[in-house]
VOTIVEX-704043 format. One record per atom (N, C-alpha, C, O): x, y, z. Coordinates in pm, whole numbers, padded with zeros to 5 digits, always signed. Example, Ala and Ser with C-alpha at 12.3 -4.5 7.8 and 13.67 -1.06 7.14 Angstrom:
<nodes>
+01319-00569+00780;+01230-00450+00780;+01320-00330+00780;+01424-00332+00846;+01285-00225+00708;+01367-00106+00714;+01290+00003+00787;+01341+00114+00804;
</nodes>
This chain:
<nodes>
+08040+10127+09704;+08153+10066+09622;+08140+09913+09616;+08113+09847+09716;+08159+09863+09498;+08146+09719+09471;+08282+09654+09480;+08384+09720+09459;+08287+09528+09511;+08409+09447+09495;+08398+09363+09372;+08310+09278+09361;+08489+09385+09276;+08473+09327+09152;+08603+09256+09106;+08714+09294+09142;+08582+09149+09023;+08702+09086+08960;+08754+09174+08849;+08685+09264+08801;+08879+09147+08809;+08934+09223+08694;+08846+09202+08571;+08821+09300+08500;+08799+09089+08542;+08721+09064+08430;+08587+09141+08438;+08537+09187+08335;+08530+09155+08557;+08404+09241+08564;+08436+09382+08544;+08362+09452+08475;+08550+09432+08606;+08586+09573+08588;+08603+09603+08435;+08547+09698+08381;+08680+09521+08372;+08702+09545+08229;+08568+09533+08146;+08547+09608+08051;+08479+09437+08185;+08357+09431+08123;+08266+09553+08134;+08200+09591+08037;+08262+09613+08253;+08189+09738+08277;+08256+09847+08190;+08186+09928+08128;+08388+09850+08186;+08448+09957+08093;+08405+09936+07951;+08367+10031+07882;+08411+09811+07906;+08379+09784+07767;+08233+09828+07742;+08203+09877+07634;+08145+09811+07836;+08002+09841+07819;+07970+09988+07855;+07855+10031+07844;+08075+10065+07897;+08065+10204+07934;+07969+10221+08052;+07888+10313+08049;+07974+10138+08152;+07897+10152+08267;+07969+10233+08378;+08083+10200+08413;+07905+10335+08431;+07962+10396+08552;+07966+10296+08674;+07880+10210+08694;+08068+10318+08747;+08076+10224+08871;+08191+10275+08963;+08276+10354+08923;+08188+10227+09082;+08283+10254+09185;+08323+10122+09243;+08239+10057+09306;+08439+10078+09228;+08481+09940+09272;+08618+09934+09333;+08704+10019+09313;+08632+09825+09413;+08758+09791+09458;+08787+09656+09391;+08695+09576+09375;+08912+09629+09353;+08949+09504+09291;+08922+09395+09391;+08924+09414+09513;+08897+09280+09334;+08860+09159+09422;+08960+09130+09531;+08923+09089+09641;+09094+09154+09499;+09197+09127+09601;+09233+09250+09678;+09330+09249+09753;+09152+09366+09662;+09165+09486+09732;+09290+09561+09698;+09335+09642+09779;+09350+09539+09582;+09477+09598+09549;+09468+09745+09490;+09564+09823+09492;+09355+09773+09440;+09336+09910+09384;+09181+09940+09367;+09097+09850+09357;+09152+10074+09365;+09015+10114+09343;+09005+10192+09212;+09102+10246+09160;+08879+10193+09161;+08856+10267+09035;+08720+10312+09042;+08627+10233+09059;+08701+10448+09028;+08568+10513+09023;+08557+10572+08883;+08646+10641+08833;+08440+10542+08820;+08408+10607+08695;+08265+10661+08711;+08169+10584+08707;+08251+10790+08728;+08116+10854+08738;+08060+10873+08596;+07941+10856+08571;+08149+10908+08504;+08107+10921+08360;+08237+10901+08279;+08348+10918+08330;+08218+10867+08154;+08329+10833+08068;+08375+10953+08006;+08362+10969+07884;+08431+11046+08086;+08493+11166+08042;+08638+11142+08005;+08698+11046+08053;+08693+11225+07925;+08832+11202+07875;+08942+11253+07974;+09052+11292+07934;+08908+11251+08100;+08993+11300+08198;+09010+11199+08310;+08912+11157+08371;+09136+11158+08341;+09162+11049+08441;+09260+11102+08545;+09353+11175+08511;+09240+11067+08668;+09333+11097+08769;+09386+10966+08832;+09310+10875+08864;+09512+10961+08847;+09584+10839+08902;+09662+10860+09024;+09736+10959+09028;+09653+10777+09127;+09730+10795+09247;+09793+10650+09279;+09746+10578+09367;+09899+10615+09203;+09942+10478+09210;+10023+10447+09336;+10042+10330+09370;+10071+10551+09407;+10144+10534+09527;+10067+10572+09662;+10127+10585+09769;+09936+10588+09647;+09859+10624+09758;+09847+10513+09859;+09822+10543+09976;+09864+10385+09822;+09837+10281+09915;+09940+10256+10021;+10058+10288+10008;+09888+10195+10128;+09971+10168+10243;+09971+10017+10289;+10046+09977+10378;+09885+09941+10228;+09865+09800+10257;+09994+09718+10237;+10069+09745+10143;+10020+09621+10322;+10138+09545+10309;+10107+09405+10348;+10069+09379+10462;+10123+09310+10255;+10077+09173+10281;+10142+09114+10398;+10264+09120+10415;+10051+09051+10489;+10096+09010+10621;+10214+08913+10614;+10305+08920+10697;+10213+08823+10519;+10313+08726+10510;+10450+08782+10492;+10550+08713+10515;+10457+08911+10448;+10586+08978+10429;+10636+09058+10549;+10749+09106+10549;+10556+09072+10647;+10589+09165+10766;+10722+09124+10830;+10816+09203+10837;+10728+09008+10874;+10853+08969+10953;+10975+08967+10868;+11085+08981+10922;+10965+08951+10738;+11078+08946+10660;+11127+09091+10611;+11232+09107+10548;+11044+09188+10645;+11080+09324+10591;+11160+09397+10701;+11121+09400+10817;+11270+09454+10660;+11365+09530+10744;+11324+09669+10769;+11374+09733+10861;+11227+09724+10685;+11184+09860+10694;+11066+09865+10797;+10983+09774+10800;+11061+09968+10877;+10947+09984+10961;+10830+10042+10887;+10845+10094+10777;+10711+10033+10949;+10591+10090+10885;+10615+10239+10845;+10578+10281+10736;+10680+10319+10938;+10707+10454+10901;+10801+10468+10784;+10783+10555+10699;+10901+10385+10781;+10993+10385+10668;+10918+10372+10541;+10947+10443+10445;+10819+10281+10536;+10742+10260+10423;+10653+10384+10386;+10653+10432+10273;+10576+10433+10492;+10497+10543+10477;+10573+10667+10421;+10519+10743+10340;+10693+10686+10465;+10780+10792+10428;+10797+10799+10271;+10805+10907+10211;+10803+10687+10213;+10830+10680+10066;+10704+10668+09981;+10709+10675+09858;+10590+10650+10050;+10465+10647+09982;+10409+10793+09960;+10465+10894+10002;+10294+10792+09891;+10237+10923+09864;+10099+10938+09923;+10000+10937+09850;+10090+10952+10054;+09964+10967+10120;+09889+11091+10076;+09946+11193+10041;+09757+11076+10079;+09663+11193+10039;+09651+11218+09900;+09570+11302+09862;+09728+11150+09811;+09725+11194+09670;+09600+11150+09601;+09558+11213+09504;+09537+11044+09648;+09404+11011+09599;+09304+11111+09645;+09218+11153+09567;+09311+11152+09766;+09219+11246+09825;+09226+11382+09750;+09124+11449+09735;+09341+11419+09705;+09357+11549+09632;+09262+11556+09525;+09207+11663+09501;+09233+11437+09451;+09166+11443+09318;+09036+11358+09331;+08979+11328+09226;+08987+11318+09444;+08883+11225+09456;+08743+11274+09399;+08653+11195+09371;+08734+11403+09386;+08606+11461+09328;+08601+11453+09182;+08494+11479+09126;+08712+11419+09111;+08708+11401+08968;+08632+11283+08921;+08610+11187+08995;+08590+11289+08796;+08493+11183+08748;+08559+11045+08740;+08490+10946+08762;+08686+11036+08710;+08752+10907+08702;+08884+10906+08780;+08980+10977+08749;+08882+10820+08883;+09005+10816+08969;+09040+10667+08983;+08955+10583+09015;+09169+10636+08958;+09220+10497+08986;+09338+10517+09080;+09423+10604+09061;+09340+10429+09186;+09438+10452+09286;+09486+10313+09348;+09405+10224+09375;+09611+10302+09368;+09664+10178+09434;+09627+10181+09579;+09615+10287+09640;+09611+10064+09633;+09590+10044+09783;+09709+09970+09853;+09724+09977+09975;+09789+09901+09775;+09899+09834+09833;+10017+09923+09825;+10031+10004+09734;+10104+09907+09925;+10227+09977+09938;+10325+09954+09819;+10335+09843+09768;+10390+10053+09781;+10501+10031+09680;+10603+09937+09724;+10680+09885+09643;+10608+09911+09857;+10716+09820+09915;+10677+09675+09891;+10763+09587+09900;+10554+09648+09860;+10523+09511+09810;+10552+09498+09659;+10617+09404+09613;+10500+09594+09587;+10532+09610+09438;+10502+09743+09396;+10403+09801+09442;+10580+09799+09309;+10570+09938+09280;+10506+09953+09140;+10565+09924+09036;+10377+10003+09148;+10307+10030+09028;+10365+10123+08930;+10327+10126+08812;+10460+10202+08980;+10523+10300+08893;+10657+10253+08838;+10736+10331+08785;+10679+10126+08852;+10799+10060+08794;+10756+09954+08704;+10650+09895+08720;+10842+09930+08606;+10812+09814+08510;+10809+09680+08587;+10863+09668+08697;+10745+09583+08527;+10727+09455+08613;+10867+09395+08659;+10878+09339+08768;+10971+09410+08574;+11094+09350+08610;+11168+09423+08714;+11272+09377+08760;+11118+09537+08754;+11185+09613+08858;+11089+09659+08966;+11122+09745+09048;+10966+09598+08964;+10862+09643+09054;+10874+09594+09196;+10815+09652+09287;+10951+09486+09217;+10975+09441+09354;+11109+09473+09400;+11208+09430+09340;+11119+09548+09505;+11248+09604+09548;+11328+09491+09620;+11271+09400+09681;+11462+09502+09609;+11556+09423+09683;+11614+09518+09794;+11636+09475+09908;+11635+09638+09760;+11665+09745+09860;+11581+09865+09821;+11524+09873+09712;+11576+09956+09913;+11494+10075+09897;+11554+10196+09961;+11563+10201+10084;+11594+10293+09884;+11660+10412+09924;+11781+10380+10019;+11793+10433+10130;+11863+10294+09969;+11989+10272+10031;+11985+10173+10144;+12087+10151+10210;+11870+10111+10169;+11860+10018+10278;+11803+09884+10227;+11705+09882+10153;+11863+09777+10266;+11821+09646+10221;+11675+09624+10276;+11641+09660+10389;+11596+09565+10191;+11446+09558+10226;+11411+09429+10299;+11333+09429+10394;+11474+09309+10250;+11431+09184+10302;+11537+09112+10384;+11655+09113+10349;+11496+09049+10493;+11588+08967+10567;+11647+08858+10481;+11768+08838+10481;+11561+08788+10408;+11601+08693+10318;+11528+08714+10183;+11417+08768+10186;+11579+08677+10071;+11513+08706+09938;+11369+08645+09932;+11342+08542+09994;+11287+08707+09861;+11158+08653+09849;+11170+08536+09751;+11252+08531+09660;+11074+08437+09781;+11075+08320+09684;+10979+08359+09570;+10905+08458+09573;+10989+08271+09470;+10917+08302+09345;+10768+08304+09362;+10702+08379+09290;+10710+08227+09455;+10569+08232+09480;+10527+08363+09535;+10427+08420+09491;+10600+08412+09627;+10574+08548+09681;+10582+08654+09579;+10498+08744+09575;+10682+08647+09495;+10697+08747+09385;+10578+08745+09288;+10524+08847+09247;+10542+08622+09255;+10434+08602+09156;+10296+08661+09213;+10216+08714+09136;+10272+08650+09341;+10154+08697+09396;+10142+08855+09386;+10035+08912+09363;+10257+08916+09405;+10265+09060+09386;+10251+09106+09246;+10173+09194+09212;+10336+09037+09161;+10334+09081+09019;+10211+09056+08950;+10178+09125+08853;+10136+08953+08996;+09996+08931+08936;+09903+09054+08961;+09822+09086+08874;+09915+09118+09069;+09843+09240+09099;+09885+09357+09015;+09802+09437+08970;+10017+09366+08993;+10068+09470+08902;+10019+09451+08762;+09986+09547+08693;+10016+09331+08719;+09966+09295+08583;+09823+09332+08566;+09782+09398+08470;+09749+09290+08660;+09602+09311+08662;+09570+09466+08653;+09487+09510+08574;+09638+09539+08734;+09616+09687+08736;+09641+09739+08600;+09563+09821+08552;+09742+09699+08534;+09770+09758+08393;+09679+09702+08294;+09658+09769+08193;+09620+09588+08307;+09518+09544+08217;+09400+09634+08225;+09339+09664+08122;+09364+09680+08341;+09254+09771+08354;+09294+09911+08306;+09213+09976+08241;+09410+09957+08334;+09452+10092+08277;+09440+10084+08125;+09383+10174+08065;+09488+09986+08066;+09485+09970+07913;+09346+09976+07862;+09316+10047+07766;+09258+09899+07928;+09121+09898+07890;+09062+10028+07906;+08994+10075+07815;+09083+10092+08014;+09024+10225+08043;+09067+10337+07943;+08984+10406+07884;+09198+10350+07929;+09245+10458+07831;+09202+10429+07694;+09161+10520+07622;+09210+10303+07653;+09174+10268+07517;+09027+10302+07490;+08996+10354+07382;+08933+10274+07585;+08801+10306+07571;+08776+10458+07562;+08702+10505+07475;+08841+10534+07656;+08822+10671+07650;+08871+10741+07524;+08807+10833+07473;+08995+10691+07472;+09039+10743+07335;+08941+10704+07225;+08923+10780+07130;+08878+10588+07236;+08784+10556+07126;+08661+10640+07130;+08598+10665+07027;+08625+10685+07248;+08507+10773+07262;+08535+10920+07233;+08450+10991+07179;+08654+10966+07268;+08681+11116+07263;+08795+11154+07172;+08810+11271+07137;+08873+11059+07133;+08986+11099+07037;+09118+11132+07121;+09228+11085+07089;+09101+11214+07226;+09212+11243+07302;+09175+11242+07452;+09059+11260+07490;+09279+11221+07535;+09258+11203+07675;+09370+11274+07763;+09483+11286+07716;+09343+11317+07875;+09447+11371+07964;+09441+11302+08094;+09333+11280+08149;+09557+11266+08146;+09572+11189+08272;+09661+11272+08366;+09770+11315+08329;+09610+11294+08491;+09682+11356+08590;+09741+11259+08684;+09668+11200+08763;+09868+11239+08681;+09934+11126+08760;+09992+11184+08883;+10097+11247+08881;+09920+11163+08992;+09945+11244+09115;+10042+11166+09209;+10026+11047+09237;+10144+11244+09256;+10259+11194+09346;+10282+11292+09452;+10228+11403+09450;+10363+11254+09546;+10427+11351+09638;+10570+11313+09657;+10612+11204+09617;+10648+11401+09719;+10790+11372+09741;+10834+11442+09865;+10774+11542+09905;+10942+11391+09931;+10994+11436+10051;+11098+11547+10025;+11213+11523+09988;+11049+11669+10048;+11128+11791+10021;+11245+11810+10121;+11345+11874+10086;+11235+11758+10240;+11334+11790+10338;+11467+11708+10315;+11569+11737+10378;+11463+11608+10226;+11582+11540+10192;+11678+11607+10098;+11793+11566+10078;+11623+11716+10037;+11695+11793+09946;+11782+11903+10015;+11737+11963+10113;+11896+11928+09969;+11981+12034+10033;+11987+12161+09957;+12085+12235+09957;+11870+12183+09888;+11841+12312+09812;+11699+12341+09818;+11620+12257+09861;+11659+12466+09773;+11524+12503+09770;+11463+12425+09651;+11522+12418+09543;+11339+12364+09676;+11275+12283+09573;+11132+12336+09560;+11086+12402+09653;+11057+12311+09450;+10934+12362+09425;+10828+12285+09514;+10846+12168+09549;+10724+12355+09547;+10612+12283+09618;+10545+12188+09521;+10497+12083+09564;+10539+12219+09393;+10489+12123+09293;+10591+12114+09181;+10641+12214+09130;+10622+11986+09142;+10698+11961+09041;+10625+11876+08922;+10554+11779+08948;+10647+11919+08800;+10598+11836+08687;+10713+11769+08617;+10817+11828+08589;+10686+11639+08590;+10797+11565+08517;+10747+11543+08372;+10641+11483+08351;+10823+11591+08275;+10770+11592+08137;+10870+11524+08049;+10852+11529+07928;+10980+11457+08101;+11084+11416+08007;+11031+11303+07910;+11090+11281+07805;+10922+11235+07948;+10875+11122+07871;+10740+11146+07799;+10674+11052+07754;+10704+11271+07789;+10584+11307+07709;+10629+11359+07572;+10746+11393+07554;+10537+11365+07477;+10567+11425+07347;+10567+11577+07358;+10467+11645+07333;+10683+11627+07398;+10687+11775+07423;+10661+11858+07294;+10616+11972+07303;+10687+11803+07181;+10656+11876+07054;+10513+11916+07049;+10475+12025+07007;+10424+11809+07098;+10283+11828+07095;+10221+11895+07218;+10122+11968+07211;+10284+11866+07331;+10221+11895+07461;+10291+11991+07552;+10243+12016+07662;+10401+12045+07511;+10476+12139+07596;+10391+12252+07656;+10398+12284+07774;+10312+12307+07569;+10231+12422+07611;+10140+12381+07723;+10125+12459+07817;+10077+12262+07723;+09983+12219+07818;+10052+12187+07949;+09995+12209+08056;+10176+12136+07943;+10255+12122+08062;+10283+12248+08128;+10269+12261+08250;+10324+12345+08047;+10350+12483+08104;+10227+12552+08164;+10239+12621+08265;+10112+12534+08105;+09991+12588+08152;+09950+12526+08283;+09901+12592+08374;+09973+12390+08288;+09939+12319+08419;+10028+12365+08531;+09985+12387+08645;+10158+12379+08494;+10247+12435+08591;+10209+12578+08645;+10215+12608+08764;+10172+12657+08546;+10124+12795+08585;+10002+12790+08683;+09991+12861+08782;+09913+12698+08643;+09789+12691+08726;+09823+12644+08867;+09770+12697+08965;+09913+12544+08878;+09948+12488+09011;+10014+12598+09094;+09992+12604+09215;+10093+12684+09033;+10161+12791+09109;+10074+12891+09169;+10117+12970+09253;+09942+12890+09126;+09848+12981+09180;+09771+12927+09300;+09683+12995+09353;+09801+12810+09341;+09727+12747+09450;+09767+12827+09578;+09885+12853+09602;+09670+12862+09655;+09692+12933+09778;+09685+12836+09896;+09592+12757+09907;+09790+12843+09987;+09801+12749+10092;+09801+12828+10221;+09840+12944+10224;+09755+12758+10334;+09757+12819+10464;+09901+12823+10525;+09995+12783+10456;+09921+12866+10644;+10040+12880+10719;+10146+12958+10651;+10265+12944+10678;+10099+13046+10556;+10200+13137+10493;+10286+13061+10388;+10390+13114+10347;+10247+12942+10345;+10326+12872+10250;+10315+12935+10117;+10202+12955+10072;+10423+12969+10046;+10417+13024+09914;+10426+12905+09808;+10521+12826+09810;+10331+12896+09721;+10335+12790+09627;+10428+12822+09507;+10416+12926+09442;+10518+12732+09482;+10602+12745+09375;+10587+12617+09290;+10556+12510+09342;+10608+12630+09159;+10592+12513+09073;+10709+12513+08965;+10749+12618+08915;+10755+12402+08936;+10868+12382+08836;+10847+12263+08751;+10774+12172+08789;+10913+12259+08633;+10914+12147+08545;+11049+12076+08542;+11150+12136+08505;+11052+11953+08580;+11172+11872+08573;+11277+11927+08668;+11396+11924+08635;+11240+11975+08783;+11328+12036+08881;+11388+11922+08966;+11508+11894+08969;+11286+11856+09037;+11330+11746+09122;+11322+11602+09066;+11402+11514+09099;+11225+11584+08984;+11198+11462+08908;+11157+11485+08767;+11100+11590+08737;+11184+11395+08682;+11162+11420+08535;+11039+11343+08475;+11014+11354+08355;+10968+11269+08553;+10860+11199+08507;+10892+11068+08435;+10851+11045+08322;+10966+10983+08505;+11022+10869+08449;+10947+10739+08491;+10993+10628+08467;+10826+10761+08557;+10744+10654+08609;+10680+10563+08501;+10650+10605+08389;+10661+10436+08544;+10601+10341+08447;+10462+10371+08409;+10424+10347+08294;+10379+10423+08503;+10242+10460+08468;+10235+10556+08353;+10162+10534+08256;+10308+10659+08363;+10325+10755+08248;+10377+10688+08125;+10327+10710+08015;+10475+10608+08142;+10539+10555+08015;+10454+10452+07953;+10445+10444+07831;+10385+10366+08039;+10287+10261+07985;+10175+10326+07905;+10143+10282+07795;+10119+10426+07959;+09999+10494+07893;+10053+10560+07771;+09993+10546+07665;+10164+10635+07778;+10217+10700+07651;+10249+10601+07546;+10217+10625+07430;+10310+10492+07578;+10341+10392+07481;+10232+10324+07417;+10241+10292+07298;+10124+10297+07488;+10012+10217+07441;+09894+10298+07398;+09785+10245+07379;+09914+10432+07382;+09800+10511+07325;+09850+10601+07220;+09972+10613+07202;+09761+10668+07147;+09798+10754+07038;+09787+10900+07079;+09871+10981+07040;+09692+10934+07152;+09656+11071+07183;+09624+11105+07331;+09531+11179+07364;+09705+11047+07415;+09680+11078+07559;+09805+11139+07624;+09918+11092+07613;+09773+11246+07693;+09880+11319+07757;+09879+11284+07912;+09777+11297+07979;+09992+11244+07961;+09997+11211+08108;+10086+11318+08167;+10196+11343+08118;+10039+11382+08275;+10114+11490+08343;+10149+11433+08481;+10060+11413+08563;+10280+11406+08507;+10329+11351+08633;+10337+11476+08725;+10420+11564+08703;+10252+11481+08825;+10228+11597+08910;+10266+11566+09055;+10199+11485+09119;+10372+11629+09108;+10428+11582+09237;+10421+11697+09335;+10484+11801+09313;+10349+11683+09441;+10349+11785+09551;+10457+11749+09653;+10468+11635+09699;+10533+11849+09686;+10627+11821+09801;+10540+11794+09924;+10424+11835+09925;+10593+11726+10031;+10508+11688+10137;+10504+11806+10244;+10538+11790+10362;+10462+11922+10193;+10436+12033+10272;+10303+12021+10347;+10271+12101+10435;+10225+11914+10308;+10096+11891+10371;+10103+11794+10491;+10000+11754+10545;+10222+11757+10530;+10238+11667+10646;+10382+11689+10701;+10464+11754+10637;+10407+11639+10808;+10538+11629+10868;+10598+11495+10820;+10567+11389+10876;+10684+11500+10716;+10732+11375+10657;+10820+11290+10753;+10839+11171+10729;+10871+11350+10859;+10958+11285+10958;+10873+11217+11064;+10919+11119+11121;+10758+11262+11094;+10680+11198+11198;+10556+11130+11156;+10502+11047+11229;+10507+11164+11032;+10383+11105+10984;+10263+11190+11014;+10156+11147+10972;+10263+11301+11078;+10149+11383+11110;+10097+11454+10979;+10172+11524+10910;+09975+11435+10949;+09908+11505+10841;+09853+11639+10880;+09791+11651+10986;+09873+11741+10798;+09811+11872+10821;+09677+11887+10744;+09681+11926+10628;+09560+11859+10802;+09441+11853+10725;+09402+11984+10658;+09341+11985+10551;+09439+12095+10724;+09406+12224+10654;+09477+12240+10522;+09421+12294+10426;+09599+12193+10517;+09669+12206+10390;+09618+12104+10286;+09610+12134+10167;+09585+11983+10334;+09536+11881+10247;+09407+11932+10182;+09386+11925+10061;+09318+11986+10274;+09192+12041+10218;+09207+12153+10123;+09134+12162+10024;+09302+12242+10151;+09322+12354+10054;+09366+12302+09917;+09318+12352+09815;+09455+12206+09912;+09505+12155+09783;+09388+12089+09717;+09363+12117+09599;+09310+12000+09786;+09200+11937+09725;+09092+12026+09664;+09042+12007+09554;+09061+12131+09750;+08956+12221+09710;+08993+12304+09581;+08906+12333+09498;+09120+12339+09567;+09167+12417+09453;+09188+12325+09336;+09167+12367+09223;+09229+12199+09357;+09244+12114+09236;+09108+12086+09184;+09093+12066+09063;+09007+12082+09267;+08861+12058+09222;+08828+12152+09119;+08749+12118+09031;+08883+12275+09122;+08846+12380+09025;+08950+12381+08909;+08916+12376+08791;+09079+12386+08953;+09185+12404+08852;+09202+12288+08759;+09231+12310+08641;+09186+12168+08803;+09206+12054+08717;+09108+12048+08602;+09154+12036+08488;+08972+12056+08621;+08882+12056+08515;+08907+12175+08418;+08896+12158+08297;+08939+12290+08470;+08970+12407+08383;+09085+12377+08291;+09081+12406+08171;+09189+12318+08347;+09305+12283+08259;+09268+12178+08157;+09301+12186+08039;+09197+12077+08210;+09160+11966+08113;+09082+12014+08000;+09100+11965+07888;+08988+12114+08022;+08905+12175+07925;+08992+12246+07822;+08963+12240+07702;+09098+12313+07867;+09176+12383+07772;+09254+12294+07678;+09284+12332+07565;+09286+12171+07726;+09347+12066+07649;+09246+12005+07553;+09273+11990+07433;+09136+11972+07602;+09034+11892+07524;+08967+11979+07420;+08920+11927+07319;+08962+12109+07443;+08881+12199+07347;+08979+12272+07253;+08937+12356+07174;+09104+12240+07261;+09205+12306+07167;+09184+12264+07019;+09257+12309+06931;
</nodes>
């Protein structure tokens, strides 16, 4: 893996060079093995939290981890193009618009002992801006090469906070062009429902059950492209104990192994239609 500036990353994309890089400030990673029209994103996978913010933050490390999406990069890391955040959403949220990306409170709890100053905010928002410069360059390049692109926007959610039965996997489709893409969302949902999990877990999948796909990553790509479908795909945290932070590797591996097969199959059905 190389450490590259944003300018160098965009230059390599422009020149269609395969590479595996971390941003110069370590805020995100991008792997491009080939310029295929299939992208996987894991914007909430990161857990880094800038040291100058530690003492001012009222949330514990576990509080932050609880709302992040651990393992979501790992689920798709074998795919040819993977972009993933490394910073915690508690510093800045890549799945929110810039004007809402820095939290004042989080899930009903005040986040900062004292408000962040403008310099601190600017440092975080500069990373948010740089990430989306790269996203725009990447998707634009892929559309120019292939005409259409599909993006799997990977997330997780805390199922134990719900007071009703919720699906193991939820797709959020409220902000895609459903007139064009509804069938592909449904076929992806059907494919996810066939994932076999250990510990007797029955895989269920639903569309717009717990979340509707209102994230900025999906909205940004959809707004700035002509023929790219983004499927916001959220696994409930059945692969860990969300209350203690213990990861269940046998479930993580089962999900990753089956996505390695199912994701390219679904992408091919979209791209070859």
